Gaussian input, Z-matrix of N, CA and C with variables (Angstrom, degrees):
# hf/3-21g

backbone

0 1
 N
 C     1     B1
 C     2     B2     1     A1
 N     3     B3     2     A2     1     D1
 C     4     B4     3     A3     2     D2
 C     5     B5     4     A4     3     D3
 N     6     B6     5     A5     4     D4
 C     7     B7     6     A6     5     D5
 C     8     B8     7     A7     6     D6
 N     9     B9     8     A8     7     D7
 C    10    B10     9     A9     8     D8
 C    11    B11    10    A10     9     D9
 N    12    B12    11    A11    10    D10
 C    13    B13    12    A12    11    D11
 C    14    B14    13    A13    12    D12
 N    15    B15    14    A14    13    D13
 C    16    B16    15    A15    14    D14
 C    17    B17    16    A16    15    D15
 N    18    B18    17    A17    16    D16
 C    19    B19    18    A18    17    D17
 C    20    B20    19    A19    18    D18
 N    21    B21    20    A20    19    D19
 C    22    B22    21    A21    20    D20
 C    23    B23    22    A22    21    D21
 N    24    B24    23    A23    22    D22
 C    25    B25    24    A24    23    D23
 C    26    B26    25    A25    24    D24
 N    27    B27    26    A26    25    D25
 C    28    B28    27    A27    26    D26
 C    29    B29    28    A28    27    D27
 N    30    B30    29    A29    28    D28
 C    31    B31    30    A30    29    D29
 C    32    B32    31    A31    30    D30
 N    33    B33    32    A32    31    D31
 C    34    B34    33    A33    32    D32
 C    35    B35    34    A34    33    D33
 N    36    B36    35    A35    34    D34
 C    37    B37    36    A36    35    D35
 C    38    B38    37    A37    36    D36
 N    39    B39    38    A38    37    D37
 C    40    B40    39    A39    38    D38
 C    41    B41    40    A40    39    D39
 N    42    B42    41    A41    40    D40
 C    43    B43    42    A42    41    D41
 C    44    B44    43    A43    42    D42
 N    45    B45    44    A44    43    D43
 C    46    B46    45    A45    44    D44
 C    47    B47    46    A46    45    D45
 N    48    B48    47    A47    46    D46
 C    49    B49    48    A48    47    D47
 C    50    B50    49    A49    48    D48
 N    51    B51    50    A50    49    D49
 C    52    B52    51    A51    50    D50
 C    53    B53    52    A52    51    D51
 N    54    B54    53    A53    52    D52
 C    55    B55    54    A54    53    D53
 C    56    B56    55    A55    54    D54
 N    57    B57    56    A56    55    D55
 C    58    B58    57    A57    56    D56
 C    59    B59    58    A58    57    D57
 N    60    B60    59    A59    58    D58
 C    61    B61    60    A60    59    D59
 C    62    B62    61    A61    60    D60
 N    63    B63    62    A62    61    D61
 C    64    B64    63    A63    62    D62
 C    65    B65    64    A64    63    D63
 N    66    B66    65    A65    64    D64
 C    67    B67    66    A66    65    D65
 C    68    B68    67    A67    66    D66
 N    69    B69    68    A68    67    D67
 C    70    B70    69    A69    68    D68
 C    71    B71    70    A70    69    D69
 N    72    B72    71    A71    70    D70
 C    73    B73    72    A72    71    D71
 C    74    B74    73    A73    72    D72
 N    75    B75    74    A74    73    D73
 C    76    B76    75    A75    74    D74
 C    77    B77    76    A76    75    D75
 N    78    B78    77    A77    76    D76
 C    79    B79    78    A78    77    D77
 C    80    B80    79    A79    78    D78
 N    81    B81    80    A80    79    D79
 C    82    B82    81    A81    80    D80
 C    83    B83    82    A82    81    D81
 N    84    B84    83    A83    82    D82
 C    85    B85    84    A84    83    D83
 C    86    B86    85    A85    84    D84
 N    87    B87    86    A86    85    D85
 C    88    B88    87    A87    86    D86
 C    89    B89    88    A88    87    D87
 N    90    B90    89    A89    88    D88
 C    91    B91    90    A90    89    D89
 C    92    B92    91    A91    90    D90
 N    93    B93    92    A92    91    D91
 C    94    B94    93    A93    92    D92
 C    95    B95    94    A94    93    D93
 N    96    B96    95    A95    94    D94
 C    97    B97    96    A96    95    D95
 C    98    B98    97    A97    96    D96
 N    99    B99    98    A98    97    D97
 C   100   B100    99    A99    98    D98
 C   101   B101   100   A100    99    D99
 N   102   B102   101   A101   100   D100
 C   103   B103   102   A102   101   D101
 C   104   B104   103   A103   102   D102
 N   105   B105   104   A104   103   D103
 C   106   B106   105   A105   104   D104
 C   107   B107   106   A106   105   D105
 N   108   B108   107   A107   106   D106
 C   109   B109   108   A108   107   D107
 C   110   B110   109   A109   108   D108
 N   111   B111   110   A110   109   D109
 C   112   B112   111   A111   110   D110
 C   113   B113   112   A112   111   D111
 N   114   B114   113   A113   112   D112
 C   115   B115   114   A114   113   D113
 C   116   B116   115   A115   114   D114
 N   117   B117   116   A116   115   D115
 C   118   B118   117   A117   116   D116
 C   119   B119   118   A118   117   D117
 N   120   B120   119   A119   118   D118
 C   121   B121   120   A120   119   D119
 C   122   B122   121   A121   120   D120
 N   123   B123   122   A122   121   D121
 C   124   B124   123   A123   122   D122
 C   125   B125   124   A124   123   D123
 N   126   B126   125   A125   124   D124
 C   127   B127   126   A126   125   D125
 C   128   B128   127   A127   126   D126
 N   129   B129   128   A128   127   D127
 C   130   B130   129   A129   128   D128
 C   131   B131   130   A130   129   D129
 N   132   B132   131   A131   130   D130
 C   133   B133   132   A132   131   D131
 C   134   B134   133   A133   132   D132
 N   135   B135   134   A134   133   D133
 C   136   B136   135   A135   134   D134
 C   137   B137   136   A136   135   D135
 N   138   B138   137   A137   136   D136
 C   139   B139   138   A138   137   D137
 C   140   B140   139   A139   138   D138
 N   141   B141   140   A140   139   D139
 C   142   B142   141   A141   140   D140
 C   143   B143   142   A142   141   D141
 N   144   B144   143   A143   142   D142
 C   145   B145   144   A144   143   D143
 C   146   B146   145   A145   144   D144
 N   147   B147   146   A146   145   D145
 C   148   B148   147   A147   146   D146
 C   149   B149   148   A148   147   D147
 N   150   B150   149   A149   148   D148
 C   151   B151   150   A150   149   D149
 C   152   B152   151   A151   150   D150
 N   153   B153   152   A152   151   D151
 C   154   B154   153   A153   152   D152
 C   155   B155   154   A154   153   D153
 N   156   B156   155   A155   154   D154
 C   157   B157   156   A156   155   D155
 C   158   B158   157   A157   156   D156
 N   159   B159   158   A158   157   D157
 C   160   B160   159   A159   158   D158
 C   161   B161   160   A160   159   D159
 N   162   B162   161   A161   160   D160
 C   163   B163   162   A162   161   D161
 C   164   B164   163   A163   162   D162
 N   165   B165   164   A164   163   D163
 C   166   B166   165   A165   164   D164
 C   167   B167   166   A166   165   D165
 N   168   B168   167   A167   166   D166
 C   169   B169   168   A168   167   D167
 C   170   B170   169   A169   168   D168
 N   171   B171   170   A170   169   D169
 C   172   B172   171   A171   170   D170
 C   173   B173   172   A172   171   D171
 N   174   B174   173   A173   172   D172
 C   175   B175   174   A174   173   D173
 C   176   B176   175   A175   174   D174
 N   177   B177   176   A176   175   D175
 C   178   B178   177   A177   176   D176
 C   179   B179   178   A178   177   D177
 N   180   B180   179   A179   178   D178
 C   181   B181   180   A180   179   D179
 C   182   B182   181   A181   180   D180
 N   183   B183   182   A182   181   D181
 C   184   B184   183   A183   182   D182
 C   185   B185   184   A184   183   D183
 N   186   B186   185   A185   184   D184
 C   187   B187   186   A186   185   D185
 C   188   B188   187   A187   186   D186
 N   189   B189   188   A188   187   D187
 C   190   B190   189   A189   188   D188
 C   191   B191   190   A190   189   D189
 N   192   B192   191   A191   190   D190
 C   193   B193   192   A192   191   D191
 C   194   B194   193   A193   192   D192
 N   195   B195   194   A194   193   D193
 C   196   B196   195   A195   194   D194
 C   197   B197   196   A196   195   D195
 N   198   B198   197   A197   196   D196
 C   199   B199   198   A198   197   D197
 C   200   B200   199   A199   198   D198
 N   201   B201   200   A200   199   D199
 C   202   B202   201   A201   200   D200
 C   203   B203   202   A202   201   D201
 N   204   B204   203   A203   202   D202
 C   205   B205   204   A204   203   D203
 C   206   B206   205   A205   204   D204
 N   207   B207   206   A206   205   D205
 C   208   B208   207   A207   206   D206
 C   209   B209   208   A208   207   D207

   B1=1.4544
   B2=1.5203
   B3=1.3130
   B4=1.4595
   B5=1.5180
   B6=1.3002
   B7=1.4560
   B8=1.5168
   B9=1.3248
   B10=1.4609
   B11=1.5133
   B12=1.3049
   B13=1.4638
   B14=1.5218
   B15=1.3421
   B16=1.4626
   B17=1.5213
   B18=1.3127
   B19=1.4668
   B20=1.5174
   B21=1.3191
   B22=1.4560
   B23=1.5198
   B24=1.3107
   B25=1.4598
   B26=1.5103
   B27=1.3334
   B28=1.4526
   B29=1.5299
   B30=1.3021
   B31=1.4684
   B32=1.5176
   B33=1.3212
   B34=1.4653
   B35=1.5225
   B36=1.3213
   B37=1.4580
   B38=1.5327
   B39=1.3302
   B40=1.4734
   B41=1.5284
   B42=1.3322
   B43=1.4557
   B44=1.5177
   B45=1.3232
   B46=1.4565
   B47=1.5184
   B48=1.2965
   B49=1.4554
   B50=1.5232
   B51=1.3315
   B52=1.4577
   B53=1.5285
   B54=1.3276
   B55=1.4610
   B56=1.5371
   B57=1.2989
   B58=1.4674
   B59=1.5284
   B60=1.3315
   B61=1.4689
   B62=1.5301
   B63=1.3098
   B64=1.4701
   B65=1.5190
   B66=1.3226
   B67=1.4629
   B68=1.5268
   B69=1.3148
   B70=1.4631
   B71=1.5278
   B72=1.3339
   B73=1.4699
   B74=1.5286
   B75=1.3197
   B76=1.4588
   B77=1.5220
   B78=1.3235
   B79=1.4650
   B80=1.5346
   B81=1.3042
   B82=1.4694
   B83=1.5262
   B84=1.3262
   B85=1.4622
   B86=1.5114
   B87=1.3159
   B88=1.4528
   B89=1.5147
   B90=1.3061
   B91=1.4548
   B92=1.5255
   B93=1.3308
   B94=1.4636
   B95=1.5216
   B96=1.3073
   B97=1.4650
   B98=1.5200
   B99=1.3205
   B100=1.4618
   B101=1.5264
   B102=1.3233
   B103=1.4560
   B104=1.5193
   B105=1.3257
   B106=1.4589
   B107=1.5168
   B108=1.3010
   B109=1.4504
   B110=1.5206
   B111=1.3133
   B112=1.4602
   B113=1.5175
   B114=1.3122
   B115=1.4469
   B116=1.5157
   B117=1.3193
   B118=1.4587
   B119=1.5117
   B120=1.3025
   B121=1.4536
   B122=1.5276
   B123=1.3252
   B124=1.4609
   B125=1.5230
   B126=1.3258
   B127=1.4598
   B128=1.5312
   B129=1.3260
   B130=1.4600
   B131=1.5232
   B132=1.3185
   B133=1.4633
   B134=1.5115
   B135=1.3319
   B136=1.4631
   B137=1.5269
   B138=1.3320
   B139=1.4544
   B140=1.5216
   B141=1.3230
   B142=1.4605
   B143=1.5215
   B144=1.3331
   B145=1.4609
   B146=1.5281
   B147=1.3341
   B148=1.4658
   B149=1.5237
   B150=1.3215
   B151=1.4626
   B152=1.5252
   B153=1.3252
   B154=1.4643
   B155=1.5236
   B156=1.3315
   B157=1.4662
   B158=1.5278
   B159=1.3188
   B160=1.4577
   B161=1.5319
   B162=1.3213
   B163=1.4618
   B164=1.5227
   B165=1.3256
   B166=1.4555
   B167=1.5342
   B168=1.3173
   B169=1.4667
   B170=1.5196
   B171=1.3230
   B172=1.4585
   B173=1.5275
   B174=1.3138
   B175=1.4639
   B176=1.5206
   B177=1.3207
   B178=1.4590
   B179=1.5245
   B180=1.3174
   B181=1.4653
   B182=1.5262
   B183=1.3276
   B184=1.4612
   B185=1.5318
   B186=1.3163
   B187=1.4578
   B188=1.5241
   B189=1.3211
   B190=1.4633
   B191=1.5244
   B192=1.3138
   B193=1.4521
   B194=1.5397
   B195=1.3417
   B196=1.4667
   B197=1.5308
   B198=1.3340
   B199=1.4620
   B200=1.5252
   B201=1.3144
   B202=1.4635
   B203=1.5277
   B204=1.3285
   B205=1.4612
   B206=1.5250
   B207=1.2963
   B208=1.4595
   B209=1.4968
   A1=107.57
   A2=117.14
   A3=120.31
   A4=110.01
   A5=115.81
   A6=122.47
   A7=110.27
   A8=116.02
   A9=122.58
   A10=106.17
   A11=116.31
   A12=120.45
   A13=109.92
   A14=115.49
   A15=121.10
   A16=109.41
   A17=116.24
   A18=122.75
   A19=108.92
   A20=116.07
   A21=121.02
   A22=108.54
   A23=116.52
   A24=121.70
   A25=109.26
   A26=116.81
   A27=121.33
   A28=108.28
   A29=115.86
   A30=122.31
   A31=109.20
   A32=116.09
   A33=121.23
   A34=112.12
   A35=116.76
   A36=121.18
   A37=110.15
   A38=117.70
   A39=120.64
   A40=113.14
   A41=117.30
   A42=122.19
   A43=109.58
   A44=116.42
   A45=122.18
   A46=108.34
   A47=116.09
   A48=120.76
   A49=108.79
   A50=116.02
   A51=121.94
   A52=107.03
   A53=117.33
   A54=119.56
   A55=111.69
   A56=116.02
   A57=122.48
   A58=112.14
   A59=117.50
   A60=120.20
   A61=111.55
   A62=117.40
   A63=121.10
   A64=109.83
   A65=117.30
   A66=121.42
   A67=110.61
   A68=117.23
   A69=121.04
   A70=111.92
   A71=117.41
   A72=121.77
   A73=112.79
   A74=117.27
   A75=120.93
   A76=111.47
   A77=116.53
   A78=119.24
   A79=110.06
   A80=117.45
   A81=122.22
   A82=112.35
   A83=117.80
   A84=121.27
   A85=108.84
   A86=116.33
   A87=121.36
   A88=110.94
   A89=115.17
   A90=122.16
   A91=109.43
   A92=116.42
   A93=121.86
   A94=108.47
   A95=116.40
   A96=121.99
   A97=107.08
   A98=116.43
   A99=121.48
   A100=108.63
   A101=116.36
   A102=122.69
   A103=107.20
   A104=116.78
   A105=121.07
   A106=110.06
   A107=116.34
   A108=122.93
   A109=106.31
   A110=117.19
   A111=120.70
   A112=110.28
   A113=116.14
   A114=122.01
   A115=108.91
   A116=115.90
   A117=120.52
   A118=110.64
   A119=115.18
   A120=122.31
   A121=106.82
   A122=118.25
   A123=121.77
   A124=110.85
   A125=117.54
   A126=121.21
   A127=110.81
   A128=117.43
   A129=121.11
   A130=110.56
   A131=116.48
   A132=120.79
   A133=111.75
   A134=116.77
   A135=120.63
   A136=110.21
   A137=116.82
   A138=120.87
   A139=110.45
   A140=117.19
   A141=120.63
   A142=111.21
   A143=117.32
   A144=120.83
   A145=110.57
   A146=117.37
   A147=121.08
   A148=110.61
   A149=117.31
   A150=120.79
   A151=110.37
   A152=117.49
   A153=121.44
   A154=110.61
   A155=116.14
   A156=120.14
   A157=110.48
   A158=117.16
   A159=120.92
   A160=110.76
   A161=116.27
   A162=121.32
   A163=111.75
   A164=116.93
   A165=121.32
   A166=112.97
   A167=117.70
   A168=119.95
   A169=109.91
   A170=114.67
   A171=120.38
   A172=109.12
   A173=117.09
   A174=121.07
   A175=111.44
   A176=115.22
   A177=120.20
   A178=109.40
   A179=116.16
   A180=120.08
   A181=111.14
   A182=117.33
   A183=120.27
   A184=111.98
   A185=116.44
   A186=120.53
   A187=113.11
   A188=118.12
   A189=120.28
   A190=112.09
   A191=118.39
   A192=121.31
   A193=111.53
   A194=116.69
   A195=120.75
   A196=112.55
   A197=118.04
   A198=120.95
   A199=113.12
   A200=117.79
   A201=120.07
   A202=112.52
   A203=117.67
   A204=121.92
   A205=112.53
   A206=118.35
   A207=121.80
   A208=112.61
   D1=134.29
   D2=177.49
   D3=-112.68
   D4=160.47
   D5=-175.90
   D6=-105.77
   D7=133.98
   D8=171.92
   D9=-123.44
   D10=124.69
   D11=-175.02
   D12=-119.17
   D13=139.67
   D14=175.27
   D15=-157.74
   D16=160.19
   D17=175.66
   D18=-101.65
   D19=147.19
   D20=177.22
   D21=-147.85
   D22=159.36
   D23=176.83
   D24=-97.28
   D25=132.43
   D26=176.38
   D27=-83.42
   D28=139.54
   D29=-178.87
   D30=-115.06
   D31=-177.30
   D32=178.00
   D33=-67.42
   D34=-26.59
   D35=-178.32
   D36=-85.26
   D37=151.84
   D38=-177.43
   D39=-81.40
   D40=55.20
   D41=-179.86
   D42=-131.70
   D43=148.97
   D44=172.52
   D45=-107.35
   D46=136.85
   D47=176.83
   D48=-93.37
   D49=122.04
   D50=176.80
   D51=-99.28
   D52=121.32
   D53=179.80
   D54=-57.28
   D55=146.44
   D56=-175.94
   D57=-56.19
   D58=-42.00
   D59=-178.94
   D60=-67.50
   D61=-27.94
   D62=175.55
   D63=-76.59
   D64=-44.45
   D65=179.76
   D66=-57.71
   D67=-34.00
   D68=179.66
   D69=-66.46
   D70=-23.29
   D71=-180.00
   D72=-84.54
   D73=-13.32
   D74=-175.00
   D75=-81.53
   D76=144.94
   D77=175.56
   D78=-68.32
   D79=156.70
   D80=-177.99
   D81=-70.69
   D82=-23.44
   D83=177.39
   D84=-152.25
   D85=169.74
   D86=179.31
   D87=124.56
   D88=-170.92
   D89=-176.22
   D90=-104.60
   D91=141.66
   D92=175.45
   D93=-137.52
   D94=145.13
   D95=174.98
   D96=-107.52
   D97=127.98
   D98=-178.71
   D99=-109.10
   D100=127.09
   D101=177.20
   D102=-124.12
   D103=125.09
   D104=179.88
   D105=-102.76
   D106=132.10
   D107=172.35
   D108=-115.26
   D109=116.44
   D110=-177.41
   D111=-112.87
   D112=150.60
   D113=178.26
   D114=-68.57
   D115=131.70
   D116=-179.91
   D117=-79.75
   D118=146.89
   D119=172.03
   D120=-69.71
   D121=137.11
   D122=-178.12
   D123=-57.34
   D124=-36.85
   D125=179.83
   D126=-65.06
   D127=-37.67
   D128=177.59
   D129=-62.69
   D130=-42.68
   D131=179.65
   D132=-63.09
   D133=-40.37
   D134=178.34
   D135=-65.34
   D136=-41.48
   D137=179.41
   D138=-63.56
   D139=-44.13
   D140=179.94
   D141=-63.88
   D142=-40.51
   D143=179.33
   D144=-64.26
   D145=-41.41
   D146=179.11
   D147=-66.53
   D148=-40.50
   D149=179.03
   D150=-64.44
   D151=-41.68
   D152=178.76
   D153=-64.39
   D154=-42.89
   D155=179.07
   D156=-61.09
   D157=-43.67
   D158=178.13
   D159=-62.79
   D160=-41.53
   D161=179.83
   D162=-62.01
   D163=-38.57
   D164=-175.08
   D165=-81.39
   D166=-11.38
   D167=178.58
   D168=-65.09
   D169=160.32
   D170=177.39
   D171=-59.51
   D172=150.89
   D173=-179.52
   D174=-54.08
   D175=133.99
   D176=176.90
   D177=-84.68
   D178=169.99
   D179=179.74
   D180=-63.49
   D181=-28.98
   D182=177.78
   D183=-64.82
   D184=-29.11
   D185=-178.82
   D186=-83.53
   D187=-9.38
   D188=-176.46
   D189=-63.29
   D190=-21.02
   D191=178.04
   D192=-59.49
   D193=-26.03
   D194=-178.08
   D195=-86.36
   D196=-10.75
   D197=-175.68
   D198=-61.36
   D199=-31.98
   D200=-177.89
   D201=-71.28
   D202=-11.98
   D203=179.87
   D204=-94.05
   D205=-3.67
   D206=-175.85
   D207=-70.46

């Protein structure tokens, strides 16, 4: 399997635009795996960082109920 990479703009419609020069490199038939990497919203990144920080903190007293199951 080989990798073809390109950037595209997402629109309101549920379609991806494949640039013409990329489309010319694609085989006429066969199987392809599509993986999308999208830019994260800055607020999402801050939320994820805060959630991770909370997760990594020492166990709180609320979590002590689970200690007997260890």
